[in-house]
N, C-alpha and C positions, 0 to 999 in steps of 0.2 A: 735840446729837449732830452730828457732822460726817461727811458722806459723802465718801469719797475716790473720785474717778473716775479710772480709768486714763487715761493720756495717751500720745499719739504725738508724736515730734519732727517739726517742720517742716523745711524745707530748710536752715535755719540751725542746726538742732539744738535749738531752743527747744521745749519740750513744748507740744502743742496739746491742750486738753481734748477728751475723746472726743465730748462733745455737739456741740462746734463742728465736729469732723471729720465726724461723721455728717450734720449739717445741710448742710455744704458739699458732701458727696457727693450728697445729695438734690437740691440745686440744680443740680449738673452733670447729673444724670439727667433732670431736668425740662427743662433747656435742650436736651438731646439729643433728647428726644421732640418738642419744639416745632420743632426744626430739621428733623426727618423728616416733619413734617406736610404738606409740599408748598408750592406757590407761592401759594395763596390759600385763603380759607375763605369760608363763607357770610356772615360778618359782617366779614371783613377786606378789605384792599385786595389787588388782584392784584399779585404781585411779579414776574411774568414780564416780560421786556422785549420790545418789538416789534422785529422785524428792521429793518435799515436800509432806507430808501427806495431802490428800484432793485434790491434783492436778487431774484435769479431763483429762483423756487420750483420750477418744473418746466414741462413742456409742457402746453399747454391741451388737447391731444388726450387726455391722461390723465384728464381730468375729464369724465366722461360726463354727458349731459343727464339730469336727474333724480337725479344722484348727487353725489359729491364726492371729494376726495382730501385726506388728512391729510399735511401736510409737517411731521413731528414735529421735525426738527432746527431748523426755523425757528419752531416752535410756532404754525403757521398752518394752518387748514383752509379749503379753497376748495370752494364748491359751484356748481353750474350747474343751476338749476331750469328754465330755458328756454334754448334754443339761443343761444349768444353772450353770455348774461348771467351773468357770474362774480361771486360775492360771496365776500369773505374775512372770516374771524372768527378770534379767538384760539383756538388749539387747547387752551388750558389751561382745564380744567373749573373753573367758579366754585364748586364744592362743596369739594374738597380739593386742587385743583391738579394732578390727574393729566392727562396728555395724552389727549385723546379718541382713541378707537380707530378709528372708521370713520363713513361716511355711508351709510345704507341706509333704505329705506322713508320717505323724506322727513325723516329726523332725523339729527342728528349725535350719535353715541352714545359715552358714556363707560362703559367696562366696569368701572371701579373700584367704583362704587356704584350704577350703573344710571341715571344721569341721561341725559336725552334733550333735545336742543335742536332747534328748528325749523330746517331746512336753508335756508329762505328768509330768515329774519330773526334767527336766533340766540336767540329767546325760549325759555324753559323749557317743554317739553311734559310732562316727567315728572321729579320730584325724585329725590333729595334736594336738588339744586341749587335755589337760589331766585332767582338772578340770571342774566340772559341772558349769552351769550358776547359779549364786546366785538367790535365790527366792526373789521376790519383791511382798509383799502382796498387793492384789487389791480386790476391792469389786464393786458391782453394786448398785448405789443409786436409789432412787424412780423415777428418771427421765430416768432410763435406761442407765445412763452414767457409764463408768468404771472409778473408781477413785483409787488413791494410798491410801491404808489403813494405 
């Protein structure tokens, strides 16, 4: 017995078997989900790019002692745990690639899935993230601006 599968024409008018068309549509859907997954994953590599050296992030006066500031456009978070000691980290959460939300209570906080990173060294304090935030060297110039070092 032979089964006849309906077919749809491709761009050239040649019929495509339905099974092939459905499989192709499934692959497109999977690719779309993967693309929406964010910049990194717990097991993958970070896909975010670091800002150029010398990029001005903002004013050092905006980063309070014991706190920090997220510079979302540059994907950098800067903390100041002690007066005059600024540390920079990637603001891209190592769990699913969301940009972290804020710095409070000694942690850098990602609101997407609840990961928290130590504001002093970027290590994971609370998952689901399993990798620390990569360090992003920063400095303060003579104008009091935080710049990417």
